[in-house]
C-alpha positions in Angstrom: -76.9 -18.3 -90.0 -76.4 -21.1 -92.7 -79.8 -22.4 -92.7 -83.1 -21.7 -93.5 -84.6 -24.2 -91.5 -85.5 -23.8 -87.7 -84.2 -26.8 -85.5 -86.4 -27.1 -82.4 -84.6 -28.3 -79.3 -86.6 -29.9 -76.4 -85.1 -29.7 -73.1 -87.7 -32.2 -71.2 -86.8 -32.0 -67.4 -83.8 -30.0 -66.5 -82.5 -29.8 -62.8 -84.4 -26.6 -61.2 -88.0 -26.9 -61.5 -89.6 -29.3 -59.7 -92.5 -32.0 -59.4 -94.9 -30.1 -56.7 -95.0 -27.1 -59.5 -96.7 -29.6 -62.0 -97.7 -33.2 -62.2 -96.5 -33.4 -66.0 -93.0 -32.8 -65.3 -90.9 -36.0 -66.5 -89.0 -37.6 -63.5 -88.7 -41.3 -63.7 -86.4 -42.7 -66.6 -89.4 -43.9 -68.0 -91.3 -40.5 -68.2 -88.4 -38.8 -69.5 -88.2 -41.4 -72.4 -91.9 -41.2 -73.0 -92.0 -37.7 -73.3 -88.9 -37.3 -75.3 -90.1 -39.6 -77.8 -93.6 -38.0 -78.1 -91.6 -34.5 -78.6 -89.7 -35.9 -81.4 -92.7 -37.3 -83.0 -94.3 -33.4 -82.5 -91.2 -32.1 -84.7 -88.4 -31.7 -82.1 -84.9 -33.0 -83.6 -83.0 -32.2 -80.6 -83.6 -33.5 -76.9 -81.9 -31.6 -74.5 -81.8 -34.0 -71.4 -81.0 -34.0 -67.4 -81.1 -37.0 -65.2 -83.4 -37.0 -61.8 -83.6 -39.4 -58.7 -87.0 -40.6 -58.2 -88.0 -37.8 -55.5 -87.0 -35.6 -58.6 -83.7 -34.1 -57.2 -81.1 -33.9 -59.8 -78.2 -36.5 -60.4 -75.5 -37.1 -62.6 -75.3 -41.5 -62.1 -74.6 -43.0 -65.1 -77.1 -46.0 -64.9 -80.1 -43.3 -64.4 -78.9 -41.9 -67.4 -78.5 -44.7 -69.3 -82.4 -45.8 -68.6 -83.6 -43.4 -70.8 -80.8 -42.2 -72.9 -81.1 -46.1 -74.4 -85.2 -46.3 -75.5 -84.8 -42.5 -76.8 -81.7 -43.6 -79.3 -83.8 -46.9 -80.2 -86.9 -45.2 -80.9 -86.0 -41.9 -82.5 -83.4 -40.3 -84.5 -83.2 -37.3 -82.5 -79.8 -35.8 -81.7 -79.2 -36.5 -78.1 -77.8 -33.6 -75.9 -76.7 -34.2 -72.5 -76.5 -31.7 -69.9 -73.1 -31.6 -68.1 -73.4 -29.0 -65.5 -73.4 -31.1 -62.3 -70.1 -31.4 -60.3 -67.1 -29.3 -59.4 -65.1 -30.8 -61.8 -64.9 -31.0 -65.4 -64.3 -34.8 -65.1 -67.5 -35.2 -62.4 -69.7 -33.3 -64.9 -68.7 -35.3 -68.0 -68.7 -38.7 -66.3 -71.9 -39.8 -67.5 -71.5 -38.0 -70.8 -68.3 -40.1 -71.5 -70.0 -43.4 -70.6 -73.0 -42.6 -73.0 -71.2 -40.7 -75.9 -73.9 -38.6 -76.8 -73.9 -36.5 -80.1 -73.5 -33.5 -78.2 -72.8 -32.4 -74.3 -73.2 -28.9 -73.0 -70.3 -26.4 -71.7 -71.5 -23.5 -69.7 -69.3 -20.8 -70.5 -69.6 -18.5 -67.8 -70.2 -17.7 -64.0 -73.1 -15.7 -62.3 -75.7 -15.3 -59.5 -78.6 -17.8 -60.1 -81.8 -16.6 -58.8 -83.4 -20.1 -58.4 -85.8 -18.5 -55.8 -87.3 -16.2 -58.8 -87.9 -19.4 -60.8 -90.6 -20.6 -58.3 -92.0 -16.9 -57.9 -92.4 -17.1 -62.1 -94.1 -20.5 -62.1 -96.4 -19.1 -59.3 -95.7 -21.5 -57.3 -94.9 -21.0 -53.4 -95.7 -24.4 -51.7 -93.4 -27.9 -52.1 -94.4 -31.4 -50.9 -91.0 -32.7 -50.4 -88.3 -31.4 -47.8 -86.0 -31.2 -50.4 -87.8 -28.9 -52.7 -88.7 -26.4 -49.5 -84.7 -26.3 -48.9 -84.0 -25.5 -52.5 -86.2 -22.6 -53.0 -85.7 -20.8 -49.7 -83.0 -19.0 -48.2 -80.4 -21.5 -49.7 -81.5 -20.4 -53.2 -80.4 -16.8 -52.6 -76.8 -18.4 -52.1 -76.4 -20.3 -55.6 -73.5 -19.1 -58.1 -72.9 -21.1 -60.9 -69.3 -21.2 -61.0 -67.5 -21.9 -64.5 -64.1 -21.0 -64.3 -61.8 -20.4 -67.3 -59.9 -23.4 -66.0 -63.0 -25.8 -66.1 -64.3 -24.5 -69.3 -60.6 -25.4 -71.1 -60.7 -28.8 -69.4 -64.3 -29.8 -70.3 -63.3 -28.7 -73.9 -60.3 -30.8 -74.3 -62.2 -34.1 -72.7 -65.0 -33.5 -75.4 -62.6 -33.1 -78.1 -60.4 -36.0 -77.2 -63.4 -38.2 -77.2 -64.9 -36.5 -80.2 -68.2 -35.4 -78.9 -69.7 -32.4 -80.0 -70.5 -29.3 -77.8 -73.2 -26.9 -76.9 -71.7 -23.7 -75.7 -74.5 -22.1 -73.3 -73.9 -18.3 -72.8 -76.0 -16.7 -69.9 -74.9 -12.8 -71.1 -73.1 -11.1 -73.3 -69.8 -11.4 -71.5 -69.9 -15.0 -72.0 -69.8 -14.6 -75.4 -66.3 -13.0 -75.2 -65.4 -15.8 -72.8 -66.3 -18.3 -75.7 -64.3 -16.2 -78.3 -61.0 -16.2 -75.8 -61.6 -20.3 -75.7 -61.9 -20.7 -79.5 -59.1 -18.9 -80.2 -57.0 -21.2 -78.0 -58.3 -24.1 -79.3 -59.3 -23.7 -83.7 -59.7 -27.2 -83.8 -63.3 -27.2 -82.1 -65.5 -28.3 -84.9 -67.4 -25.7 -86.9 -70.1 -24.7 -86.9 -69.8 -23.3 -83.4 -73.3 -24.6 -81.7 -74.4 -21.7 -79.5 -77.2 -21.1 -77.1 -78.7 -18.2 -75.8 -79.8 -18.9 -72.3 -81.8 -15.8 -71.1 -84.4 -15.3 -68.5 -82.5 -16.3 -65.1 -82.3 -13.9 -62.7 -78.5 -12.9 -62.8 -78.1 -13.2 -66.3 -79.7 -11.3 -69.3 -83.4 -11.3 -69.6 -85.3 -12.6 -72.8 -86.5 -9.3 -74.0 -86.3 -8.9 -77.7 -83.7 -6.1 -77.6 -81.1 -8.3 -75.5 -81.6 -11.1 -77.9 -80.8 -9.0 -80.9 -77.9 -7.6 -79.1 -76.8 -11.4 -78.3 -77.3 -12.1 -82.0 -75.8 -9.4 -83.7 -72.6 -10.0 -80.9 -72.1 -13.5 -81.6 -72.1 -13.0 -85.3 -69.6 -10.3 -84.9 -67.3 -12.4 -82.9 -67.8 -15.9 -84.8 -69.1 -14.7 -88.3 -70.8 -17.3 -90.5 -69.2 -20.3 -88.4 -71.9 -20.4 -85.6 -75.3 -21.7 -85.5 -77.5 -19.7 -82.9 -80.4 -21.1 -80.8 -82.3 -18.9 -78.4 -84.6 -20.0 -75.4 -86.0 -18.2 -72.7 -86.2 -19.4 -69.0 -89.9 -19.0 -67.2 -93.1 -18.3 -68.6 -92.1 -16.4 -71.5 -90.4 -19.3 -73.0 -92.8 -19.5 -76.0 -92.5 -16.0 -76.9 -88.5 -15.9 -76.9 -88.4 -19.2 -79.1 -90.7 -17.4 -81.3 -88.6 -14.2 -81.3 -85.1 -16.4 -81.8 -87.1 -17.9 -85.2 -88.2 -14.6 -86.4 -84.5 -13.7 -85.8 -83.5 -16.5 -87.9 -82.1 -18.6 -84.9 -82.9 -22.0 -83.9 -84.7 -22.4 -80.8 -85.3 -24.4 -77.6 -88.5 -25.2 -75.6 -89.6 -27.7 -73.0 -90.7 -28.6 -69.5 -87.0 -27.7 -68.2 -87.7 -24.0 -69.0 -91.4 -23.5 -68.2 -94.3 -25.9 -67.2 -97.3 -23.2 -67.6 -98.8 -22.4 -70.7 -100.7 -19.5 -68.9 -101.3 -18.9 -65.4 -102.1 -21.7 -63.3 -102.9 -24.2 -66.7 -99.9 -26.4 -66.8 -98.6 -27.8 -70.3 -99.5 -31.5 -70.6 -96.3 -32.5 -71.8 -93.0 -31.7 -73.4 -94.9 -32.7 -77.0 -97.5 -30.2 -75.8 -94.7 -27.3 -76.0 -93.3 -28.7 -79.4 -97.0 -28.6 -81.0 -97.6 -25.0 -79.6 -93.8 -23.5 -80.9 -94.2 -25.6 -84.4 -98.0 -24.1 -84.9 -96.5 -20.8 -84.2 -93.8 -20.9 -86.7 -96.0 -22.6 -89.2 -98.5 -19.8 -89.2 -95.2 -17.6 -89.8 -94.2 -19.9 -92.6 -91.2 -20.7 -90.8 -89.7 -24.4 -91.9 -88.8 -26.8 -88.9 -85.9 -28.9 -89.4 -86.0 -33.0 -89.2 -83.6 -34.5 -87.4 -81.7 -35.3 -90.5 -81.6 -32.2 -91.6 -80.5 -31.0 -88.2 -77.4 -32.9 -88.1 -76.6 -32.0 -91.5 -76.7 -28.2 -90.2 -75.0 -28.8 -87.3 -72.1 -30.7 -89.2 -73.1 -33.6 -86.6 
């Protein structure tokens, strides 16, 4: 790792946790913008975003993205990281990204069974107000496979290189690191340092236990050497613990309402800023310095 300071990413809303789970999950563009701006004020340097329809369903509609990306850019100097996971083709996934030109867009570098039903179980929620939520966490959720073929990954990387948009590579398991290594060998013009996120704790991928995180870190450093900046996050109620593990190992971290809504069973986080305040308080007590957005841009070469 090239940095002594830790970058905090705040994933503000995501696409899988839903409004029935917590009244504090931002859904509307105004809610997403407001909570993002507050999270930056609390210490986040990167805002990782998804877009949602008024009822909370995920969407990739550019007009909705623009409603909250514009005020975040106007009111903060945060690094904007747009999710590019919705859509069957690379072009569909990157449609809003190419229109709005964020600093970074995500590229998921592997496929897996995705246990969405387990996210509801983990959050302790089993009653949903909306039909689409009931369907999302019902039998349908046992059939979800995240499909990220070699061809799709390759095409997404080519498009982002062409448009000079940074990439954050999301790895759900150790094997995905080797898939990324394959693509980077084919594309040596991908800008260094590589931005690599360990996305852990989803049923189907690697758990967030410390031994798994250490294995991910050591494998990444063996494959990519010093030309990588690692981020750690855990999906589910252990997200703060996983972030703390990551920071203590020397990686950057991610927290936010995308990954977990509850501070403890039955007690929701009040906002994304609440999560940022909690993790920065923990890291401050451990004498781990937090990077500003300007410092984060320098660390990541943006």
